[in-house]
C-alpha positions, -999 to +999 in steps of 0.1 A: -454+205+792-440+237+778-427+231+743-424+253+713-432+243+677-441+255+642-462+240+614-448+237+579-474+227+553-486+242+520-522+231+527-541+258+547-567+233+558-541+210+572-524+239+590-557+250+605-565+214+617-531+210+634-534+244+650-568+235+664-555+202+678-525+219+694-547+245+711-573+220+723-549+193+735-516+208+747-499+237+764-474+240+736-464+274+721-471+275+683-446+301+672-454+302+634-473+287+605-451+284+574-466+275+540-434+265+523-399+253+532-381+285+523-403+305+546-397+280+574-359+281+570-359+319+572-380+317+604-358+290+620-326+310+615-337+335+642-363+315+661-352+281+673-380+257+684-381+224+701-398+206+672-416+211+639-447+196+623-434+190+587-454+180+556-435+160+530-451+169+496-444+206+492-433+228+463-398+242+459-383+220+487-400+188+499-401+180+536-374+154+532-351+179+515-358+205+542-350+180+569-314+177+556-310+215+562-323+217+597-301+222+628-294+188+645-313+196+676-345+204+658-368+174+662-394+165+635-429+152+635-437+144+599-474+150+587-482+134+554-507+115+534-479+091+521-471+061+542-442+050+520-418+077+534-421+064+570-389+043+571-368+071+554-382+097+578-364+080+608-330+088+592-336+123+605-344+136+640-379+122+638-401+118+669-433+107+652-449+102+617-485+112+614-506+101+585-533+125+571-561+129+578-549+133+614-576+121+639-579+134+674-571+099+688-539+097+667-528+132+676-533+125+714-510+095+709-485+117+693-487+142+721-478+115+746-449+103+725-435+138+719-438+149+756-422+116+767-393+121+743-386+156+757-391+145+793-365+118+788-341+144+772-347+171+797-311+172+811-299+178+776-324+205+770-316+222+803-279+221+794-287+236+760-308+264+775-286+270+805-291+303+823-270+333+815-269+362+790-278+353+754-254+379+741-221+395+747-202+426+736-172+424+713-147+451+703-140+453+666-117+481+657-130+511+676-166+499+677-182+479+706-208+456+692-236+436+709-238+401+693-265+376+701-250+341+707-277+324+686-267+344+656-230+333+656-223+305+632-186+300+640-153+315+652-122+311+631-088+317+645-064+339+624-030+344+640-036+371+667-072+376+657-105+357+657-130+360+629-166+360+643-191+349+616-229+354+617-253+350+589-251+387+582-216+398+589-180+390+598-161+407+626-123+406+634-117+407+672-084+408+690-085+376+711-071+341+711-095+313+702-087+296+735-098+327+755-131+327+736-136+289+741-133+293+779-163+317+779-186+296+759-207+265+765-230+243+744-241+247+716-206+261+710-179+234+706-143+234+695-138+212+664-104+222+652-074+243+664-088+271+642-126+267+647-153+269+673-187+262+659-223+268+670-238+233+662-273+248+660-262+261+626-246+228+615-267+211+588-245+181+577-213+162+584-194+143+557-158+129+555-146+146+587-160+179+576-190+198+588-211+223+568-224+256+581-242+277+555-217+276+526-186+270+548-168+237+549-151+232+583-127+204+592-131+183+623-096+174+636-087+142+653-079+161+685-114+173+690-134+146+671-143+124+701-158+153+721-176+166+691-191+132+682-202+127+718-223+158+716-237+148+681-245+113+692-268+126+720-291+138+691-286+109+668-312+082+660 
């Protein structure tokens, strides 16, 4: 099964073992090896994957702390020497929990579980990766800009303009939010009269507000049911 993943672990030997197991036992694409959580976050901003192998005991940010910052659709396979975190791990988008040292037998069992999960969720994945351009052109002032859809965090309506926000910049474009909404599909979703978000960039929801980077965005009653329907597809 064609899946993409990365390894996040501060122990080089553990990374090497997992890489070997992946190469020997799967057809998965290992996109990166990250040796700390901050490196992983930077990579995942521009390189979405189907799931991650995530160690728990790491410096700077633990695996549990990192899990709270990940996009909701990023699934997790925890890899750790500590069994006591198993119950807590399933409060996240966890597919499996591997105890170190990881044996070939246990890894093969994890492979079956991971592939079965994605096979059962294939319609959702197909919807998320629906065919079509992954960019569009927007006119901001006198400049025509090419913007990748995956880089957009949210759109914010401002009277006759819409503010398009990425992790790097903000652009004012002369459009109605409704016109933009009609041209988009998941992972973009309307959450408020003034906001369309890319839920790949959402990292938590609290008290009818969602958080994208340092922005707190309200979820209005009008759009809440549709929004929660999408979120609940990826909720354990």
